Gaussian input, Z-matrix of N, CA and C with variables (Angstrom, degrees):
# hf/3-21g

backbone

0 1
 N
 C     1     B1
 C     2     B2     1     A1
 N     3     B3     2     A2     1     D1
 C     4     B4     3     A3     2     D2
 C     5     B5     4     A4     3     D3
 N     6     B6     5     A5     4     D4
 C     7     B7     6     A6     5     D5
 C     8     B8     7     A7     6     D6
 N     9     B9     8     A8     7     D7
 C    10    B10     9     A9     8     D8
 C    11    B11    10    A10     9     D9
 N    12    B12    11    A11    10    D10
 C    13    B13    12    A12    11    D11
 C    14    B14    13    A13    12    D12
 N    15    B15    14    A14    13    D13
 C    16    B16    15    A15    14    D14
 C    17    B17    16    A16    15    D15
 N    18    B18    17    A17    16    D16
 C    19    B19    18    A18    17    D17
 C    20    B20    19    A19    18    D18
 N    21    B21    20    A20    19    D19
 C    22    B22    21    A21    20    D20
 C    23    B23    22    A22    21    D21
 N    24    B24    23    A23    22    D22
 C    25    B25    24    A24    23    D23
 C    26    B26    25    A25    24    D24
 N    27    B27    26    A26    25    D25
 C    28    B28    27    A27    26    D26
 C    29    B29    28    A28    27    D27
 N    30    B30    29    A29    28    D28
 C    31    B31    30    A30    29    D29
 C    32    B32    31    A31    30    D30
 N    33    B33    32    A32    31    D31
 C    34    B34    33    A33    32    D32
 C    35    B35    34    A34    33    D33
 N    36    B36    35    A35    34    D34
 C    37    B37    36    A36    35    D35
 C    38    B38    37    A37    36    D36
 N    39    B39    38    A38    37    D37
 C    40    B40    39    A39    38    D38
 C    41    B41    40    A40    39    D39
 N    42    B42    41    A41    40    D40
 C    43    B43    42    A42    41    D41
 C    44    B44    43    A43    42    D42
 N    45    B45    44    A44    43    D43
 C    46    B46    45    A45    44    D44
 C    47    B47    46    A46    45    D45
 N    48    B48    47    A47    46    D46
 C    49    B49    48    A48    47    D47
 C    50    B50    49    A49    48    D48
 N    51    B51    50    A50    49    D49
 C    52    B52    51    A51    50    D50
 C    53    B53    52    A52    51    D51
 N    54    B54    53    A53    52    D52
 C    55    B55    54    A54    53    D53
 C    56    B56    55    A55    54    D54
 N    57    B57    56    A56    55    D55
 C    58    B58    57    A57    56    D56
 C    59    B59    58    A58    57    D57
 N    60    B60    59    A59    58    D58
 C    61    B61    60    A60    59    D59
 C    62    B62    61    A61    60    D60
 N    63    B63    62    A62    61    D61
 C    64    B64    63    A63    62    D62
 C    65    B65    64    A64    63    D63
 N    66    B66    65    A65    64    D64
 C    67    B67    66    A66    65    D65
 C    68    B68    67    A67    66    D66
 N    69    B69    68    A68    67    D67
 C    70    B70    69    A69    68    D68
 C    71    B71    70    A70    69    D69
 N    72    B72    71    A71    70    D70
 C    73    B73    72    A72    71    D71
 C    74    B74    73    A73    72    D72
 N    75    B75    74    A74    73    D73
 C    76    B76    75    A75    74    D74
 C    77    B77    76    A76    75    D75
 N    78    B78    77    A77    76    D76
 C    79    B79    78    A78    77    D77
 C    80    B80    79    A79    78    D78
 N    81    B81    80    A80    79    D79
 C    82    B82    81    A81    80    D80
 C    83    B83    82    A82    81    D81
 N    84    B84    83    A83    82    D82
 C    85    B85    84    A84    83    D83
 C    86    B86    85    A85    84    D84
 N    87    B87    86    A86    85    D85
 C    88    B88    87    A87    86    D86
 C    89    B89    88    A88    87    D87
 N    90    B90    89    A89    88    D88
 C    91    B91    90    A90    89    D89
 C    92    B92    91    A91    90    D90
 N    93    B93    92    A92    91    D91
 C    94    B94    93    A93    92    D92
 C    95    B95    94    A94    93    D93
 N    96    B96    95    A95    94    D94
 C    97    B97    96    A96    95    D95
 C    98    B98    97    A97    96    D96
 N    99    B99    98    A98    97    D97
 C   100   B100    99    A99    98    D98
 C   101   B101   100   A100    99    D99
 N   102   B102   101   A101   100   D100
 C   103   B103   102   A102   101   D101
 C   104   B104   103   A103   102   D102
 N   105   B105   104   A104   103   D103
 C   106   B106   105   A105   104   D104
 C   107   B107   106   A106   105   D105
 N   108   B108   107   A107   106   D106
 C   109   B109   108   A108   107   D107
 C   110   B110   109   A109   108   D108
 N   111   B111   110   A110   109   D109
 C   112   B112   111   A111   110   D110
 C   113   B113   112   A112   111   D111
 N   114   B114   113   A113   112   D112
 C   115   B115   114   A114   113   D113
 C   116   B116   115   A115   114   D114
 N   117   B117   116   A116   115   D115
 C   118   B118   117   A117   116   D116
 C   119   B119   118   A118   117   D117
 N   120   B120   119   A119   118   D118
 C   121   B121   120   A120   119   D119
 C   122   B122   121   A121   120   D120
 N   123   B123   122   A122   121   D121
 C   124   B124   123   A123   122   D122
 C   125   B125   124   A124   123   D123
 N   126   B126   125   A125   124   D124
 C   127   B127   126   A126   125   D125
 C   128   B128   127   A127   126   D126
 N   129   B129   128   A128   127   D127
 C   130   B130   129   A129   128   D128
 C   131   B131   130   A130   129   D129
 N   132   B132   131   A131   130   D130
 C   133   B133   132   A132   131   D131
 C   134   B134   133   A133   132   D132
 N   135   B135   134   A134   133   D133
 C   136   B136   135   A135   134   D134
 C   137   B137   136   A136   135   D135
 N   138   B138   137   A137   136   D136
 C   139   B139   138   A138   137   D137
 C   140   B140   139   A139   138   D138
 N   141   B141   140   A140   139   D139
 C   142   B142   141   A141   140   D140
 C   143   B143   142   A142   141   D141
 N   144   B144   143   A143   142   D142
 C   145   B145   144   A144   143   D143
 C   146   B146   145   A145   144   D144
 N   147   B147   146   A146   145   D145
 C   148   B148   147   A147   146   D146
 C   149   B149   148   A148   147   D147
 N   150   B150   149   A149   148   D148
 C   151   B151   150   A150   149   D149
 C   152   B152   151   A151   150   D150
 N   153   B153   152   A152   151   D151
 C   154   B154   153   A153   152   D152
 C   155   B155   154   A154   153   D153
 N   156   B156   155   A155   154   D154
 C   157   B157   156   A156   155   D155
 C   158   B158   157   A157   156   D156
 N   159   B159   158   A158   157   D157
 C   160   B160   159   A159   158   D158
 C   161   B161   160   A160   159   D159
 N   162   B162   161   A161   160   D160
 C   163   B163   162   A162   161   D161
 C   164   B164   163   A163   162   D162
 N   165   B165   164   A164   163   D163
 C   166   B166   165   A165   164   D164
 C   167   B167   166   A166   165   D165
 N   168   B168   167   A167   166   D166
 C   169   B169   168   A168   167   D167
 C   170   B170   169   A169   168   D168
 N   171   B171   170   A170   169   D169
 C   172   B172   171   A171   170   D170
 C   173   B173   172   A172   171   D171
 N   174   B174   173   A173   172   D172
 C   175   B175   174   A174   173   D173
 C   176   B176   175   A175   174   D174
 N   177   B177   176   A176   175   D175
 C   178   B178   177   A177   176   D176
 C   179   B179   178   A178   177   D177
 N   180   B180   179   A179   178   D178
 C   181   B181   180   A180   179   D179
 C   182   B182   181   A181   180   D180
 N   183   B183   182   A182   181   D181
 C   184   B184   183   A183   182   D182
 C   185   B185   184   A184   183   D183
 N   186   B186   185   A185   184   D184
 C   187   B187   186   A186   185   D185
 C   188   B188   187   A187   186   D186
 N   189   B189   188   A188   187   D187
 C   190   B190   189   A189   188   D188
 C   191   B191   190   A190   189   D189
 N   192   B192   191   A191   190   D190
 C   193   B193   192   A192   191   D191
 C   194   B194   193   A193   192   D192
 N   195   B195   194   A194   193   D193
 C   196   B196   195   A195   194   D194
 C   197   B197   196   A196   195   D195
 N   198   B198   197   A197   196   D196
 C   199   B199   198   A198   197   D197
 C   200   B200   199   A199   198   D198
 N   201   B201   200   A200   199   D199
 C   202   B202   201   A201   200   D200
 C   203   B203   202   A202   201   D201
 N   204   B204   203   A203   202   D202
 C   205   B205   204   A204   203   D203
 C   206   B206   205   A205   204   D204
 N   207   B207   206   A206   205   D205
 C   208   B208   207   A207   206   D206
 C   209   B209   208   A208   207   D207
 N   210   B210   209   A209   208   D208
 C   211   B211   210   A210   209   D209
 C   212   B212   211   A211   210   D210
 N   213   B213   212   A212   211   D211
 C   214   B214   213   A213   212   D212
 C   215   B215   214   A214   213   D213
 N   216   B216   215   A215   214   D214
 C   217   B217   216   A216   215   D215
 C   218   B218   217   A217   216   D216
 N   219   B219   218   A218   217   D217
 C   220   B220   219   A219   218   D218
 C   221   B221   220   A220   219   D219
 N   222   B222   221   A221   220   D220
 C   223   B223   222   A222   221   D221
 C   224   B224   223   A223   222   D222
 N   225   B225   224   A224   223   D223
 C   226   B226   225   A225   224   D224
 C   227   B227   226   A226   225   D225
 N   228   B228   227   A227   226   D226
 C   229   B229   228   A228   227   D227
 C   230   B230   229   A229   228   D228
 N   231   B231   230   A230   229   D229
 C   232   B232   231   A231   230   D230
 C   233   B233   232   A232   231   D231
 N   234   B234   233   A233   232   D232
 C   235   B235   234   A234   233   D233
 C   236   B236   235   A235   234   D234
 N   237   B237   236   A236   235   D235
 C   238   B238   237   A237   236   D236
 C   239   B239   238   A238   237   D237
 N   240   B240   239   A239   238   D238
 C   241   B241   240   A240   239   D239
 C   242   B242   241   A241   240   D240
 N   243   B243   242   A242   241   D241
 C   244   B244   243   A243   242   D242
 C   245   B245   244   A244   243   D243
 N   246   B246   245   A245   244   D244
 C   247   B247   246   A246   245   D245
 C   248   B248   247   A247   246   D246
 N   249   B249   248   A248   247   D247
 C   250   B250   249   A249   248   D248
 C   251   B251   250   A250   249   D249
 N   252   B252   251   A251   250   D250
 C   253   B253   252   A252   251   D251
 C   254   B254   253   A253   252   D252
 N   255   B255   254   A254   253   D253
 C   256   B256   255   A255   254   D254
 C   257   B257   256   A256   255   D255
 N   258   B258   257   A257   256   D256
 C   259   B259   258   A258   257   D257
 C   260   B260   259   A259   258   D258
 N   261   B261   260   A260   259   D259
 C   262   B262   261   A261   260   D260
 C   263   B263   262   A262   261   D261
 N   264   B264   263   A263   262   D262
 C   265   B265   264   A264   263   D263
 C   266   B266   265   A265   264   D264
 N   267   B267   266   A266   265   D265
 C   268   B268   267   A267   266   D266
 C   269   B269   268   A268   267   D267
 N   270   B270   269   A269   268   D268
 C   271   B271   270   A270   269   D269
 C   272   B272   271   A271   270   D270
 N   273   B273   272   A272   271   D271
 C   274   B274   273   A273   272   D272
 C   275   B275   274   A274   273   D273
 N   276   B276   275   A275   274   D274
 C   277   B277   276   A276   275   D275
 C   278   B278   277   A277   276   D276
 N   279   B279   278   A278   277   D277
 C   280   B280   279   A279   278   D278
 C   281   B281   280   A280   279   D279
 N   282   B282   281   A281   280   D280
 C   283   B283   282   A282   281   D281
 C   284   B284   283   A283   282   D282
 N   285   B285   284   A284   283   D283
 C   286   B286   285   A285   284   D284
 C   287   B287   286   A286   285   D285
 N   288   B288   287   A287   286   D286
 C   289   B289   288   A288   287   D287
 C   290   B290   289   A289   288   D288
 N   291   B291   290   A290   289   D289
 C   292   B292   291   A291   290   D290
 C   293   B293   292   A292   291   D291
 N   294   B294   293   A293   292   D292
 C   295   B295   294   A294   293   D293
 C   296   B296   295   A295   294   D294
 N   297   B297   296   A296   295   D295
 C   298   B298   297   A297   296   D296
 C   299   B299   298   A298   297   D297
 N   300   B300   299   A299   298   D298
 C   301   B301   300   A300   299   D299
 C   302   B302   301   A301   300   D300
 N   303   B303   302   A302   301   D301
 C   304   B304   303   A303   302   D302
 C   305   B305   304   A304   303   D303
 N   306   B306   305   A305   304   D304
 C   307   B307   306   A306   305   D305
 C   308   B308   307   A307   306   D306
 N   309   B309   308   A308   307   D307
 C   310   B310   309   A309   308   D308
 C   311   B311   310   A310   309   D309
 N   312   B312   311   A311   310   D310
 C   313   B313   312   A312   311   D311
 C   314   B314   313   A313   312   D312
 N   315   B315   314   A314   313   D313
 C   316   B316   315   A315   314   D314
 C   317   B317   316   A316   315   D315
 N   318   B318   317   A317   316   D316
 C   319   B319   318   A318   317   D317
 C   320   B320   319   A319   318   D318
 N   321   B321   320   A320   319   D319
 C   322   B322   321   A321   320   D320
 C   323   B323   322   A322   321   D321
 N   324   B324   323   A323   322   D322
 C   325   B325   324   A324   323   D323
 C   326   B326   325   A325   324   D324

   B1=1.4495
   B2=1.5217
   B3=1.3310
   B4=1.4529
   B5=1.5269
   B6=1.3019
   B7=1.4552
   B8=1.5141
   B9=1.3277
   B10=1.4621
   B11=1.5231
   B12=1.3259
   B13=1.4610
   B14=1.5310
   B15=1.3142
   B16=1.4700
   B17=1.5329
   B18=1.3077
   B19=1.4693
   B20=1.5282
   B21=1.3151
   B22=1.4740
   B23=1.5465
   B24=1.3226
   B25=1.4653
   B26=1.5208
   B27=1.3334
   B28=1.4781
   B29=1.5271
   B30=1.3200
   B31=1.4570
   B32=1.5230
   B33=1.3347
   B34=1.4644
   B35=1.5245
   B36=1.3224
   B37=1.4623
   B38=1.5274
   B39=1.3137
   B40=1.4596
   B41=1.5276
   B42=1.3314
   B43=1.4617
   B44=1.5321
   B45=1.3241
   B46=1.4826
   B47=1.5446
   B48=1.3155
   B49=1.4575
   B50=1.5198
   B51=1.3121
   B52=1.4697
   B53=1.5267
   B54=1.3220
   B55=1.4516
   B56=1.5284
   B57=1.3196
   B58=1.4571
   B59=1.5238
   B60=1.3170
   B61=1.4598
   B62=1.5302
   B63=1.3361
   B64=1.4649
   B65=1.5251
   B66=1.3229
   B67=1.4687
   B68=1.5233
   B69=1.3168
   B70=1.4698
   B71=1.5148
   B72=1.3251
   B73=1.4807
   B74=1.5211
   B75=1.3345
   B76=1.4390
   B77=1.5221
   B78=1.3130
   B79=1.4644
   B80=1.5315
   B81=1.3116
   B82=1.4692
   B83=1.5045
   B84=1.3401
   B85=1.4623
   B86=1.5116
   B87=1.3216
   B88=1.4512
   B89=1.5258
   B90=1.3180
   B91=1.4654
   B92=1.5360
   B93=1.3112
   B94=1.4890
   B95=1.5163
   B96=1.3262
   B97=1.4630
   B98=1.5137
   B99=1.3265
   B100=1.4599
   B101=1.5300
   B102=1.3272
   B103=1.4684
   B104=1.5240
   B105=1.3158
   B106=1.4530
   B107=1.5165
   B108=1.3193
   B109=1.4644
   B110=1.5298
   B111=1.3291
   B112=1.4639
   B113=1.5256
   B114=1.3349
   B115=1.4564
   B116=1.5225
   B117=1.3237
   B118=1.4657
   B119=1.5365
   B120=1.3380
   B121=1.4618
   B122=1.5271
   B123=1.3264
   B124=1.4707
   B125=1.5347
   B126=1.3210
   B127=1.4820
   B128=1.5453
   B129=1.3280
   B130=1.4682
   B131=1.5262
   B132=1.3143
   B133=1.4780
   B134=1.5347
   B135=1.3015
   B136=1.4780
   B137=1.5234
   B138=1.3129
   B139=1.4874
   B140=1.5014
   B141=1.2995
   B142=1.4664
   B143=1.5389
   B144=1.3148
   B145=1.4748
   B146=1.5182
   B147=1.2981
   B148=1.4600
   B149=1.5390
   B150=1.3190
   B151=1.4655
   B152=1.5141
   B153=1.3422
   B154=1.4648
   B155=1.4976
   B156=1.3347
   B157=1.4475
   B158=1.5049
   B159=1.3340
   B160=1.4584
   B161=1.5174
   B162=1.3204
   B163=1.4706
   B164=1.5139
   B165=1.3312
   B166=1.4708
   B167=1.5122
   B168=1.3325
   B169=1.4487
   B170=1.5312
   B171=1.3188
   B172=1.4735
   B173=1.5257
   B174=1.3427
   B175=1.4536
   B176=1.5216
   B177=1.3165
   B178=1.4756
   B179=1.5333
   B180=1.3284
   B181=1.4572
   B182=1.5404
   B183=1.3274
   B184=1.4641
   B185=1.5312
   B186=1.3103
   B187=1.4666
   B188=1.5221
   B189=1.3214
   B190=1.4653
   B191=1.5257
   B192=1.3313
   B193=1.4595
   B194=1.5250
   B195=1.3278
   B196=1.4466
   B197=1.5275
   B198=1.3080
   B199=1.4708
   B200=1.5216
   B201=1.3268
   B202=1.4820
   B203=1.5307
   B204=1.3084
   B205=1.4617
   B206=1.5268
   B207=1.3261
   B208=1.4567
   B209=1.5171
   B210=1.2981
   B211=1.4644
   B212=1.5066
   B213=1.3120
   B214=1.4503
   B215=1.5196
   B216=1.3034
   B217=1.4759
   B218=1.5454
   B219=1.3129
   B220=1.4600
   B221=1.5452
   B222=1.3082
   B223=1.4559
   B224=1.5221
   B225=1.3132
   B226=1.4570
   B227=1.5307
   B228=1.3184
   B229=1.4663
   B230=1.5314
   B231=1.3629
   B232=1.4777
   B233=1.5249
   B234=1.3378
   B235=1.4500
   B236=1.5316
   B237=1.3138
   B238=1.4889
   B239=1.5304
   B240=1.3345
   B241=1.4728
   B242=1.5369
   B243=1.3233
   B244=1.4828
   B245=1.5228
   B246=1.2997
   B247=1.4752
   B248=1.5302
   B249=1.3214
   B250=1.4752
   B251=1.5210
   B252=1.3181
   B253=1.4739
   B254=1.5338
   B255=1.3201
   B256=1.4831
   B257=1.5244
   B258=1.3222
   B259=1.4642
   B260=1.5375
   B261=1.3276
   B262=1.4643
   B263=1.5114
   B264=1.3084
   B265=1.4708
   B266=1.5243
   B267=1.3163
   B268=1.4736
   B269=1.5297
   B270=1.3167
   B271=1.4632
   B272=1.5337
   B273=1.3069
   B274=1.4593
   B275=1.5279
   B276=1.2810
   B277=1.4667
   B278=1.5259
   B279=1.3338
   B280=1.4594
   B281=1.5456
   B282=1.3119
   B283=1.4674
   B284=1.5387
   B285=1.3298
   B286=1.4557
   B287=1.5211
   B288=1.3167
   B289=1.4837
   B290=1.5217
   B291=1.3158
   B292=1.4831
   B293=1.5097
   B294=1.3228
   B295=1.4727
   B296=1.5385
   B297=1.3083
   B298=1.4604
   B299=1.5254
   B300=1.3293
   B301=1.4667
   B302=1.5162
   B303=1.3277
   B304=1.4576
   B305=1.5264
   B306=1.3390
   B307=1.4743
   B308=1.5296
   B309=1.2905
   B310=1.4669
   B311=1.5426
   B312=1.3080
   B313=1.4735
   B314=1.5107
   B315=1.3038
   B316=1.4730
   B317=1.5414
   B318=1.3201
   B319=1.4694
   B320=1.5245
   B321=1.3285
   B322=1.4836
   B323=1.5122
   B324=1.3059
   B325=1.4853
   B326=1.4965
   A1=108.71
   A2=116.90
   A3=118.24
   A4=111.05
   A5=115.71
   A6=123.10
   A7=111.46
   A8=118.36
   A9=121.24
   A10=110.96
   A11=116.88
   A12=119.86
   A13=111.48
   A14=117.08
   A15=120.62
   A16=110.07
   A17=116.89
   A18=121.31
   A19=110.92
   A20=115.70
   A21=120.64
   A22=110.15
   A23=115.64
   A24=120.36
   A25=110.40
   A26=116.32
   A27=120.86
   A28=109.92
   A29=117.25
   A30=120.96
   A31=111.86
   A32=117.16
   A33=120.55
   A34=109.51
   A35=117.26
   A36=119.95
   A37=110.94
   A38=117.42
   A39=120.82
   A40=111.04
   A41=116.65
   A42=120.48
   A43=111.25
   A44=117.12
   A45=120.95
   A46=108.56
   A47=117.00
   A48=119.88
   A49=110.44
   A50=117.86
   A51=120.92
   A52=111.65
   A53=116.30
   A54=121.36
   A55=110.67
   A56=116.36
   A57=120.90
   A58=109.24
   A59=118.04
   A60=121.08
   A61=109.95
   A62=116.42
   A63=119.41
   A64=110.82
   A65=118.91
   A66=121.92
   A67=109.90
   A68=116.20
   A69=119.94
   A70=111.27
   A71=117.11
   A72=120.97
   A73=110.92
   A74=116.83
   A75=120.31
   A76=112.14
   A77=118.49
   A78=120.95
   A79=110.53
   A80=116.19
   A81=119.30
   A82=111.52
   A83=117.82
   A84=121.06
   A85=112.23
   A86=116.84
   A87=121.32
   A88=112.04
   A89=116.06
   A90=120.06
   A91=111.45
   A92=116.23
   A93=119.00
   A94=109.77
   A95=117.61
   A96=121.15
   A97=113.21
   A98=116.71
   A99=120.81
   A100=111.88
   A101=116.08
   A102=120.11
   A103=112.88
   A104=117.36
   A105=121.79
   A106=109.15
   A107=116.11
   A108=122.90
   A109=114.98
   A110=120.84
   A111=118.95
   A112=113.84
   A113=118.48
   A114=119.50
   A115=110.73
   A116=115.68
   A117=119.73
   A118=111.26
   A119=116.55
   A120=120.31
   A121=112.61
   A122=116.30
   A123=119.33
   A124=110.64
   A125=115.49
   A126=119.62
   A127=109.59
   A128=116.44
   A129=120.29
   A130=110.52
   A131=117.83
   A132=120.93
   A133=110.89
   A134=117.98
   A135=119.80
   A136=111.39
   A137=116.82
   A138=120.64
   A139=113.91
   A140=120.38
   A141=129.46
   A142=114.66
   A143=117.50
   A144=121.66
   A145=108.50
   A146=118.43
   A147=120.77
   A148=112.32
   A149=117.61
   A150=119.45
   A151=111.52
   A152=115.80
   A153=119.60
   A154=110.94
   A155=116.89
   A156=120.64
   A157=113.31
   A158=115.97
   A159=120.03
   A160=111.43
   A161=116.47
   A162=120.58
   A163=111.25
   A164=116.36
   A165=119.39
   A166=111.20
   A167=117.70
   A168=120.50
   A169=110.92
   A170=116.68
   A171=120.51
   A172=111.11
   A173=115.36
   A174=119.65
   A175=111.27
   A176=116.05
   A177=120.41
   A178=109.84
   A179=118.08
   A180=120.83
   A181=109.97
   A182=117.03
   A183=119.64
   A184=110.22
   A185=116.81
   A186=120.68
   A187=111.25
   A188=116.61
   A189=119.52
   A190=110.38
   A191=117.07
   A192=120.05
   A193=110.45
   A194=116.69
   A195=120.46
   A196=112.26
   A197=116.66
   A198=119.94
   A199=111.95
   A200=115.73
   A201=119.30
   A202=110.04
   A203=117.04
   A204=120.95
   A205=113.98
   A206=119.53
   A207=120.51
   A208=112.70
   A209=118.96
   A210=121.78
   A211=112.80
   A212=117.33
   A213=121.34
   A214=109.42
   A215=115.83
   A216=121.48
   A217=110.53
   A218=115.66
   A219=120.45
   A220=107.77
   A221=114.33
   A222=120.65
   A223=108.30
   A224=116.49
   A225=121.44
   A226=111.78
   A227=116.96
   A228=119.65
   A229=111.74
   A230=116.01
   A231=119.68
   A232=113.54
   A233=117.23
   A234=120.63
   A235=113.29
   A236=119.88
   A237=118.30
   A238=112.36
   A239=116.50
   A240=119.73
   A241=110.43
   A242=116.82
   A243=119.44
   A244=111.89
   A245=116.98
   A246=119.30
   A247=109.89
   A248=116.89
   A249=119.49
   A250=110.69
   A251=116.96
   A252=119.71
   A253=110.43
   A254=116.38
   A255=119.10
   A256=109.81
   A257=118.05
   A258=121.96
   A259=110.51
   A260=117.57
   A261=120.19
   A262=113.17
   A263=117.89
   A264=119.45
   A265=110.39
   A266=117.23
   A267=119.73
   A268=110.63
   A269=116.04
   A270=119.91
   A271=110.82
   A272=118.21
   A273=121.57
   A274=110.29
   A275=118.19
   A276=121.95
   A277=110.10
   A278=115.92
   A279=119.89
   A280=110.90
   A281=115.88
   A282=119.59
   A283=111.70
   A284=116.75
   A285=120.31
   A286=111.29
   A287=116.97
   A288=119.72
   A289=110.94
   A290=116.38
   A291=120.46
   A292=110.22
   A293=117.06
   A294=120.67
   A295=110.94
   A296=116.38
   A297=120.15
   A298=110.09
   A299=118.18
   A300=119.89
   A301=112.61
   A302=117.73
   A303=119.92
   A304=109.52
   A305=116.37
   A306=120.05
   A307=110.47
   A308=117.77
   A309=122.42
   A310=110.26
   A311=116.40
   A312=121.20
   A313=112.06
   A314=116.81
   A315=122.53
   A316=111.91
   A317=116.02
   A318=122.01
   A319=112.57
   A320=114.36
   A321=118.85
   A322=112.49
   A323=116.19
   A324=120.17
   A325=109.91
   D1=139.08
   D2=-177.12
   D3=-80.84
   D4=165.61
   D5=-174.38
   D6=-62.19
   D7=-37.66
   D8=-179.42
   D9=-63.14
   D10=-42.48
   D11=177.69
   D12=-68.39
   D13=-37.06
   D14=176.72
   D15=-59.79
   D16=-43.33
   D17=179.70
   D18=-63.25
   D19=-41.61
   D20=178.95
   D21=-62.91
   D22=-44.89
   D23=179.87
   D24=-63.23
   D25=-41.81
   D26=177.90
   D27=-58.86
   D28=-44.41
   D29=-177.58
   D30=-69.57
   D31=-39.08
   D32=178.08
   D33=-64.63
   D34=-46.50
   D35=178.99
   D36=-63.28
   D37=-40.49
   D38=178.57
   D39=-63.02
   D40=-40.69
   D41=177.42
   D42=-65.19
   D43=-41.50
   D44=179.08
   D45=-62.25
   D46=-43.76
   D47=-179.12
   D48=-67.17
   D49=-37.78
   D50=176.19
   D51=-63.78
   D52=-39.36
   D53=178.36
   D54=-63.46
   D55=-42.31
   D56=179.92
   D57=-60.77
   D58=-47.43
   D59=-177.77
   D60=-64.18
   D61=-43.73
   D62=-178.14
   D63=-65.07
   D64=-39.01
   D65=-179.80
   D66=-61.47
   D67=-44.00
   D68=179.79
   D69=-68.53
   D70=-47.70
   D71=-179.14
   D72=-60.70
   D73=-42.75
   D74=-179.07
   D75=-64.69
   D76=-42.12
   D77=177.60
   D78=-64.52
   D79=-42.91
   D80=-179.94
   D81=-65.15
   D82=-47.30
   D83=178.15
   D84=-59.67
   D85=-41.63
   D86=-178.71
   D87=-65.69
   D88=-51.07
   D89=-176.48
   D90=-70.42
   D91=-46.33
   D92=-179.60
   D93=-66.85
   D94=-36.37
   D95=178.21
   D96=-62.03
   D97=-33.03
   D98=177.80
   D99=-76.19
   D100=-31.17
   D101=-177.79
   D102=-89.62
   D103=-24.67
   D104=-176.10
   D105=-128.08
   D106=99.09
   D107=-173.86
   D108=-54.61
   D109=-36.55
   D110=179.61
   D111=-56.57
   D112=-35.62
   D113=178.32
   D114=-65.97
   D115=-48.84
   D116=178.91
   D117=-60.39
   D118=-42.64
   D119=178.58
   D120=-64.91
   D121=-36.20
   D122=177.62
   D123=-65.12
   D124=-44.18
   D125=177.30
   D126=-59.80
   D127=-42.67
   D128=179.49
   D129=-63.20
   D130=-45.00
   D131=-174.50
   D132=-69.58
   D133=-32.63
   D134=-179.74
   D135=-82.86
   D136=-41.72
   D137=-171.04
   D138=-111.92
   D139=6.43
   D140=-178.47
   D141=73.69
   D142=-19.06
   D143=174.26
   D144=-155.01
   D145=142.16
   D146=-176.38
   D147=-63.87
   D148=-30.29
   D149=176.42
   D150=-66.68
   D151=-40.68
   D152=175.99
   D153=-63.42
   D154=-38.70
   D155=178.56
   D156=-62.77
   D157=-46.27
   D158=177.93
   D159=-63.82
   D160=-37.80
   D161=177.72
   D162=-65.44
   D163=-46.79
   D164=179.83
   D165=-62.70
   D166=-42.73
   D167=179.76
   D168=-65.99
   D169=-35.99
   D170=177.32
   D171=-62.35
   D172=-44.79
   D173=177.97
   D174=-62.74
   D175=-43.34
   D176=-179.52
   D177=-63.85
   D178=-48.17
   D179=-179.18
   D180=-60.65
   D181=-45.58
   D182=179.94
   D183=-60.94
   D184=-47.64
   D185=-176.64
   D186=-61.69
   D187=-43.41
   D188=-178.58
   D189=-65.36
   D190=-48.28
   D191=179.56
   D192=-61.32
   D193=-45.39
   D194=-179.60
   D195=-61.51
   D196=-45.20
   D197=-179.31
   D198=-64.86
   D199=-40.14
   D200=179.80
   D201=-68.99
   D202=-47.71
   D203=-171.62
   D204=-83.05
   D205=-19.07
   D206=-175.95
   D207=-71.78
   D208=-15.00
   D209=178.10
   D210=-106.59
   D211=7.77
   D212=-179.97
   D213=-96.45
   D214=160.36
   D215=179.71
   D216=-54.92
   D217=134.84
   D218=177.30
   D219=-116.24
   D220=139.75
   D221=-179.73
   D222=-109.99
   D223=116.43
   D224=-178.17
   D225=-56.53
   D226=-32.45
   D227=-177.41
   D228=-68.83
   D229=-23.04
   D230=-179.85
   D231=-92.32
   D232=-8.99
   D233=-175.86
   D234=-58.70
   D235=-51.94
   D236=-179.53
   D237=-59.41
   D238=-39.85
   D239=-178.90
   D240=-64.04
   D241=-39.84
   D242=179.04
   D243=-68.92
   D244=-36.89
   D245=177.39
   D246=-67.02
   D247=-45.70
   D248=177.56
   D249=-61.52
   D250=-40.08
   D251=178.69
   D252=-62.31
   D253=-41.58
   D254=179.90
   D255=-62.50
   D256=-43.05
   D257=-180.00
   D258=-65.94
   D259=-48.45
   D260=-177.19
   D261=-69.14
   D262=-39.13
   D263=178.67
   D264=-69.26
   D265=-35.28
   D266=175.15
   D267=-64.31
   D268=-42.64
   D269=178.11
   D270=-64.93
   D271=-42.43
   D272=177.66
   D273=-64.35
   D274=-38.05
   D275=177.14
   D276=-61.78
   D277=-47.21
   D278=178.83
   D279=-63.47
   D280=-40.93
   D281=177.35
   D282=-63.29
   D283=-43.13
   D284=179.00
   D285=-61.11
   D286=-43.74
   D287=179.45
   D288=-66.71
   D289=-41.91
   D290=179.12
   D291=-63.55
   D292=-47.57
   D293=178.89
   D294=-61.86
   D295=-40.27
   D296=178.88
   D297=-61.39
   D298=-49.06
   D299=-177.11
   D300=-68.79
   D301=-32.09
   D302=174.88
   D303=-65.27
   D304=-48.55
   D305=179.28
   D306=-63.41
   D307=-39.13
   D308=179.38
   D309=-64.69
   D310=-43.68
   D311=178.49
   D312=-63.99
   D313=-35.93
   D314=-179.94
   D315=-84.95
   D316=4.38
   D317=179.57
   D318=54.37
   D319=42.92
   D320=178.83
   D321=-80.96
   D322=-8.13
   D323=174.07
   D324=-152.33

């Protein structure tokens, strides 16, 4: 495989790994922030609004993971698995947040 393709694969894998981390962090921040007011208040005080805080942290987490992982060895055989993992973990994150807010709205906890 030529160097140009290797670089592309490295960047795609790094992006997939960044997406996985952001999906998990975003779900955790969202759910924990709703259950534990100090987290939500900290995000508000630092970023003026908790949504802005979660967005800024998501960008930071993605950028850090991408920058670290984009220069590391990439294995073409792992590329499809990492892309599928990014898609499925993102979907699970969205499902977890949706289920949480439905349960929260229905006062199930």
